LUMFI-377924 format. One record per residue (C-alpha): residue in three letters; chain; x, y, z. Coordinates in nm, 3 decimals. Layout:
N
<rec><resn>ALA</resn><chain>A</chain><u>X</u><v>Y</v><w>Z</w></rec>
...
end
This chain:
137
<rec><resn>MET</resn><chain>A</chain><u>0.436</u><v>1.746</v><w>0.104</w></rec>
<rec><resn>ALA</resn><chain>A</chain><u>0.633</u><v>1.786</v><w>0.403</w></rec>
<rec><resn>GLY</resn><chain>A</chain><u>0.844</u><v>1.518</v><w>0.442</w></rec>
<rec><resn>LEU</resn><chain>A</chain><u>0.790</u><v>1.130</v><w>0.434</w></rec>
<rec><resn>TYR</resn><chain>A</chain><u>0.988</u><v>0.911</v><w>0.651</w></rec>
<rec><resn>LEU</resn><chain>A</chain><u>1.004</u><v>0.526</v><w>0.661</w></rec>
<rec><resn>ALA</resn><chain>A</chain><u>0.983</u><v>0.350</v><w>1.006</w></rec>
<rec><resn>GLY</resn><chain>A</chain><u>0.905</u><v>-0.035</v><w>1.060</w></rec>
<rec><resn>CYS</resn><chain>A</chain><u>0.782</u><v>-0.247</v><w>1.353</w></rec>
<rec><resn>ALA</resn><chain>A</chain><u>0.799</u><v>-0.572</v><w>1.488</w></rec>
<rec><resn>SER</resn><chain>A</chain><u>0.471</u><v>-0.556</v><w>1.389</w></rec>
<rec><resn>GLY</resn><chain>A</chain><u>0.567</u><v>-0.635</v><w>1.024</w></rec>
<rec><resn>THR</resn><chain>A</chain><u>0.413</u><v>-0.316</v><w>0.966</w></rec>
<rec><resn>VAL</resn><chain>A</chain><u>0.547</u><v>-0.034</v><w>0.735</w></rec>
<rec><resn>SER</resn><chain>A</chain><u>0.501</u><v>0.305</v><w>0.791</w></rec>
<rec><resn>LEU</resn><chain>A</chain><u>0.481</u><v>0.602</v><w>0.596</w></rec>
<rec><resn>ASP</resn><chain>A</chain><u>0.452</u><v>0.886</v><w>0.816</w></rec>
<rec><resn>ASP</resn><chain>A</chain><u>0.369</u><v>1.330</v><w>0.802</w></rec>
<rec><resn>VAL</resn><chain>A</chain><u>0.155</u><v>1.217</v><w>0.387</w></rec>
<rec><resn>ASP</resn><chain>A</chain><u>-0.020</u><v>1.567</v><w>0.356</w></rec>
<rec><resn>MET</resn><chain>A</chain><u>-0.160</u><v>1.476</v><w>0.016</w></rec>
<rec><resn>THR</resn><chain>A</chain><u>-0.573</u><v>1.508</v><w>0.020</w></rec>
<rec><resn>ILE</resn><chain>A</chain><u>-0.778</u><v>1.195</v><w>0.079</w></rec>
<rec><resn>ASN</resn><chain>A</chain><u>-0.862</u><v>1.137</v><w>-0.290</w></rec>
<rec><resn>ASP</resn><chain>A</chain><u>-0.504</u><v>1.203</v><w>-0.438</w></rec>
<rec><resn>LEU</resn><chain>A</chain><u>-0.367</u><v>0.926</v><w>-0.122</w></rec>
<rec><resn>HIS</resn><chain>A</chain><u>-0.733</u><v>0.704</v><w>-0.248</w></rec>
<rec><resn>ARG</resn><chain>A</chain><u>-0.511</u><v>0.674</v><w>-0.618</w></rec>
<rec><resn>VAL</resn><chain>A</chain><u>-0.180</u><v>0.646</v><w>-0.531</w></rec>
<rec><resn>VAL</resn><chain>A</chain><u>-0.305</u><v>0.397</v><w>-0.292</w></rec>
<rec><resn>ALA</resn><chain>A</chain><u>-0.449</u><v>0.185</v><w>-0.543</w></rec>
<rec><resn>ASN</resn><chain>A</chain><u>-0.188</u><v>0.263</v><w>-0.839</w></rec>
<rec><resn>SER</resn><chain>A</chain><u>0.050</u><v>0.147</v><w>-0.600</w></rec>
<rec><resn>MET</resn><chain>A</chain><u>-0.119</u><v>-0.255</v><w>-0.487</w></rec>
<rec><resn>PRO</resn><chain>A</chain><u>0.069</u><v>-0.518</v><w>-0.668</w></rec>
<rec><resn>VAL</resn><chain>A</chain><u>-0.174</u><v>-0.707</v><w>-0.934</w></rec>
<rec><resn>ARG</resn><chain>A</chain><u>-0.453</u><v>-0.423</v><w>-0.863</w></rec>
<rec><resn>VAL</resn><chain>A</chain><u>-0.779</u><v>-0.385</v><w>-0.569</w></rec>
<rec><resn>LYS</resn><chain>A</chain><u>-0.938</u><v>-0.707</v><w>-0.448</w></rec>
<rec><resn>ASN</resn><chain>A</chain><u>-1.159</u><v>-0.499</v><w>-0.111</w></rec>
<rec><resn>GLU</resn><chain>A</chain><u>-1.122</u><v>-0.142</v><w>-0.015</w></rec>
<rec><resn>THR</resn><chain>A</chain><u>-1.339</u><v>-0.081</v><w>0.277</w></rec>
<rec><resn>ALA</resn><chain>A</chain><u>-1.655</u><v>0.149</v><w>0.197</w></rec>
<rec><resn>ASN</resn><chain>A</chain><u>-1.476</u><v>0.457</v><w>0.394</w></rec>
<rec><resn>GLY</resn><chain>A</chain><u>-1.201</u><v>0.458</v><w>0.183</w></rec>
<rec><resn>ARG</resn><chain>A</chain><u>-0.921</u><v>0.432</v><w>0.433</w></rec>
<rec><resn>GLU</resn><chain>A</chain><u>-0.843</u><v>0.035</v><w>0.423</w></rec>
<rec><resn>PHE</resn><chain>A</chain><u>-0.712</u><v>-0.146</v><w>0.066</w></rec>
<rec><resn>TYR</resn><chain>A</chain><u>-0.658</u><v>-0.517</v><w>0.047</w></rec>
<rec><resn>SER</resn><chain>A</chain><u>-0.422</u><v>-0.624</v><w>-0.236</w></rec>
<rec><resn>VAL</resn><chain>A</chain><u>-0.560</u><v>-0.975</v><w>-0.486</w></rec>
<rec><resn>TYR</resn><chain>A</chain><u>-0.358</u><v>-1.283</v><w>-0.403</w></rec>
<rec><resn>PHE</resn><chain>A</chain><u>-0.038</u><v>-1.211</v><w>-0.557</w></rec>
<rec><resn>VAL</resn><chain>A</chain><u>0.359</u><v>-1.334</v><w>-0.574</w></rec>
<rec><resn>PRO</resn><chain>A</chain><u>0.607</u><v>-1.214</v><w>-0.678</w></rec>
<rec><resn>LYS</resn><chain>A</chain><u>0.770</u><v>-1.238</v><w>-1.066</w></rec>
<rec><resn>GLY</resn><chain>A</chain><u>1.155</u><v>-1.084</v><w>-1.168</w></rec>
<rec><resn>GLY</resn><chain>A</chain><u>1.150</u><v>-0.783</v><w>-1.014</w></rec>
<rec><resn>ASP</resn><chain>A</chain><u>0.700</u><v>-0.733</v><w>-0.984</w></rec>
<rec><resn>PHE</resn><chain>A</chain><u>0.367</u><v>-0.915</v><w>-0.904</w></rec>
<rec><resn>GLU</resn><chain>A</chain><u>0.124</u><v>-1.106</v><w>-1.044</w></rec>
<rec><resn>GLU</resn><chain>A</chain><u>-0.164</u><v>-1.252</v><w>-0.934</w></rec>
<rec><resn>SER</resn><chain>A</chain><u>-0.112</u><v>-1.585</v><w>-0.752</w></rec>
<rec><resn>ASP</resn><chain>A</chain><u>-0.268</u><v>-1.931</v><w>-0.979</w></rec>
<rec><resn>GLY</resn><chain>A</chain><u>-0.324</u><v>-2.138</v><w>-0.666</w></rec>
<rec><resn>GLY</resn><chain>A</chain><u>0.031</u><v>-2.215</v><w>-0.566</w></rec>
<rec><resn>PRO</resn><chain>A</chain><u>0.167</u><v>-2.330</v><w>-0.253</w></rec>
<rec><resn>ARG</resn><chain>A</chain><u>0.243</u><v>-1.977</v><w>-0.131</w></rec>
<rec><resn>ARG</resn><chain>A</chain><u>0.034</u><v>-1.646</v><w>-0.196</w></rec>
<rec><resn>TYR</resn><chain>A</chain><u>0.123</u><v>-1.291</v><w>-0.002</w></rec>
<rec><resn>ILE</resn><chain>A</chain><u>-0.197</u><v>-1.027</v><w>0.004</w></rec>
<rec><resn>ALA</resn><chain>A</chain><u>-0.177</u><v>-0.650</v><w>0.116</w></rec>
<rec><resn>HIS</resn><chain>A</chain><u>-0.379</u><v>-0.448</v><w>0.328</w></rec>
<rec><resn>VAL</resn><chain>A</chain><u>-0.254</u><v>-0.055</v><w>0.312</w></rec>
<rec><resn>GLU</resn><chain>A</chain><u>-0.458</u><v>0.180</v><w>0.543</w></rec>
<rec><resn>ILE</resn><chain>A</chain><u>-0.465</u><v>0.534</v><w>0.571</w></rec>
<rec><resn>ILE</resn><chain>A</chain><u>-0.466</u><v>0.647</v><w>0.935</w></rec>
<rec><resn>GLY</resn><chain>A</chain><u>-0.526</u><v>1.001</v><w>1.067</w></rec>
<rec><resn>ASP</resn><chain>A</chain><u>-0.898</u><v>1.208</v><w>1.010</w></rec>
<rec><resn>GLN</resn><chain>A</chain><u>-0.683</u><v>1.544</v><w>0.880</w></rec>
<rec><resn>LYS</resn><chain>A</chain><u>-0.381</u><v>1.596</v><w>0.674</w></rec>
<rec><resn>PRO</resn><chain>A</chain><u>-0.088</u><v>1.471</v><w>0.771</w></rec>
<rec><resn>TYR</resn><chain>A</chain><u>-0.191</u><v>1.122</v><w>0.696</w></rec>
<rec><resn>ARG</resn><chain>A</chain><u>0.024</u><v>0.826</v><w>0.802</w></rec>
<rec><resn>ILE</resn><chain>A</chain><u>-0.011</u><v>0.474</v><w>0.544</w></rec>
<rec><resn>ASP</resn><chain>A</chain><u>0.076</u><v>0.116</v><w>0.736</w></rec>
<rec><resn>ILE</resn><chain>A</chain><u>0.169</u><v>-0.167</v><w>0.492</w></rec>
<rec><resn>THR</resn><chain>A</chain><u>0.130</u><v>-0.463</v><w>0.563</w></rec>
<rec><resn>VAL</resn><chain>A</chain><u>0.240</u><v>-0.771</v><w>0.369</w></rec>
<rec><resn>THR</resn><chain>A</chain><u>0.090</u><v>-1.152</v><w>0.475</w></rec>
<rec><resn>LEU</resn><chain>A</chain><u>0.252</u><v>-1.491</v><w>0.343</w></rec>
<rec><resn>GLN</resn><chain>A</chain><u>-0.008</u><v>-1.716</v><w>0.312</w></rec>
<rec><resn>LYS</resn><chain>A</chain><u>0.063</u><v>-2.087</v><w>0.299</w></rec>
<rec><resn>ARG</resn><chain>A</chain><u>-0.157</u><v>-2.405</v><w>0.147</w></rec>
<rec><resn>VAL</resn><chain>A</chain><u>-0.242</u><v>-2.661</v><w>0.413</w></rec>
<rec><resn>GLU</resn><chain>A</chain><u>-0.455</u><v>-2.881</v><w>0.222</w></rec>
<rec><resn>GLU</resn><chain>A</chain><u>-0.700</u><v>-2.824</v><w>-0.162</w></rec>
<rec><resn>ALA</resn><chain>A</chain><u>-0.793</u><v>-2.422</v><w>-0.216</w></rec>
<rec><resn>HIS</resn><chain>A</chain><u>-0.742</u><v>-2.325</v><w>0.196</w></rec>
<rec><resn>TYR</resn><chain>A</chain><u>-0.436</u><v>-2.132</v><w>0.283</w></rec>
<rec><resn>GLU</resn><chain>A</chain><u>-0.272</u><v>-2.056</v><w>0.665</w></rec>
<rec><resn>SER</resn><chain>A</chain><u>-0.130</u><v>-1.720</v><w>0.736</w></rec>
<rec><resn>ASP</resn><chain>A</chain><u>0.199</u><v>-1.839</v><w>0.812</w></rec>
<rec><resn>ARG</resn><chain>A</chain><u>0.408</u><v>-1.469</v><w>0.904</w></rec>
<rec><resn>THR</resn><chain>A</chain><u>0.451</u><v>-1.106</v><w>0.809</w></rec>
<rec><resn>GLU</resn><chain>A</chain><u>0.643</u><v>-1.012</v><w>0.566</w></rec>
<rec><resn>GLU</resn><chain>A</chain><u>0.870</u><v>-0.654</v><w>0.617</w></rec>
<rec><resn>GLY</resn><chain>A</chain><u>0.969</u><v>-0.709</v><w>0.293</w></rec>
<rec><resn>MET</resn><chain>A</chain><u>0.747</u><v>-0.706</v><w>0.064</w></rec>
<rec><resn>ALA</resn><chain>A</chain><u>0.561</u><v>-0.452</v><w>0.247</w></rec>
<rec><resn>ARG</resn><chain>A</chain><u>0.947</u><v>-0.198</v><w>0.238</w></rec>
<rec><resn>VAL</resn><chain>A</chain><u>0.843</u><v>-0.347</v><w>-0.128</w></rec>
<rec><resn>ILE</resn><chain>A</chain><u>0.537</u><v>-0.146</v><w>-0.162</w></rec>
<rec><resn>SER</resn><chain>A</chain><u>0.620</u><v>0.140</v><w>0.016</w></rec>
<rec><resn>ARG</resn><chain>A</chain><u>0.857</u><v>0.314</v><w>-0.236</w></rec>
<rec><resn>ARG</resn><chain>A</chain><u>0.593</u><v>0.216</v><w>-0.461</w></rec>
<rec><resn>ILE</resn><chain>A</chain><u>0.383</u><v>0.460</v><w>-0.260</w></rec>
<rec><resn>GLN</resn><chain>A</chain><u>0.669</u><v>0.639</v><w>-0.214</w></rec>
<rec><resn>LYS</resn><chain>A</chain><u>0.766</u><v>0.723</v><w>-0.587</w></rec>
<rec><resn>ALA</resn><chain>A</chain><u>0.406</u><v>0.750</v><w>-0.660</w></rec>
<rec><resn>LEU</resn><chain>A</chain><u>0.326</u><v>1.036</v><w>-0.386</w></rec>
<rec><resn>HIS</resn><chain>A</chain><u>0.696</u><v>1.208</v><w>-0.509</w></rec>
<rec><resn>GLU</resn><chain>A</chain><u>0.580</u><v>1.133</v><w>-0.891</w></rec>
<rec><resn>ARG</resn><chain>A</chain><u>0.241</u><v>1.280</v><w>-0.812</w></rec>
<rec><resn>ARG</resn><chain>A</chain><u>0.389</u><v>1.626</v><w>-0.641</w></rec>
<rec><resn>GLU</resn><chain>A</chain><u>0.592</u><v>1.686</v><w>-0.955</w></rec>
<rec><resn>ASP</resn><chain>A</chain><u>0.302</u><v>1.647</v><w>-1.175</w></rec>
<rec><resn>ARG</resn><chain>A</chain><u>0.097</u><v>1.933</v><w>-0.970</w></rec>
<rec><resn>ASN</resn><chain>A</chain><u>0.103</u><v>2.272</v><w>-1.153</w></rec>
<rec><resn>VAL</resn><chain>A</chain><u>-0.027</u><v>2.610</v><w>-1.087</w></rec>
<rec><resn>ILE</resn><chain>A</chain><u>-0.369</u><v>2.603</v><w>-1.101</w></rec>
<rec><resn>ASP</resn><chain>A</chain><u>-0.351</u><v>2.262</v><w>-0.872</w></rec>
<rec><resn>ASP</resn><chain>A</chain><u>-0.159</u><v>2.469</v><w>-0.654</w></rec>
<rec><resn>PHE</resn><chain>A</chain><u>-0.355</u><v>2.842</v><w>-0.642</w></rec>
<rec><resn>ARG</resn><chain>A</chain><u>-0.556</u><v>2.846</v><w>-0.284</w></rec>
<rec><resn>VAL</resn><chain>A</chain><u>-0.801</u><v>3.151</v><w>-0.277</w></rec>
<rec><resn>PHE</resn><chain>A</chain><u>-0.759</u><v>3.303</v><w>0.041</w></rec>
end
């Protein structure tokens, strides 16, 4: 892995650039790094949506229908290595019983999830062994 660069922009999206890992490994890392668990994944495996969640004690738990909830959207961008991973977290507020509307993006929460992904990418890289690194020429 060449290097990971964390970048943010005005849209509230946080990006991890230059991710040099196979797409199958990225799928696993992203799915395991999502708050609580993955709710939906697109057919091409490039976009992931979390279940609705709330922050609780430094971690996340599934939303229980309270007045506020969050949803994370993670997208793997690029058709070959290195990839870019975009993370967006949206805050939704309840406007009436069982009806929520998007309020704003939460860049701080997106940064927390990006750090979870970075940590998983780093641990995955350290766990490789000689057979995984061997390439036949």
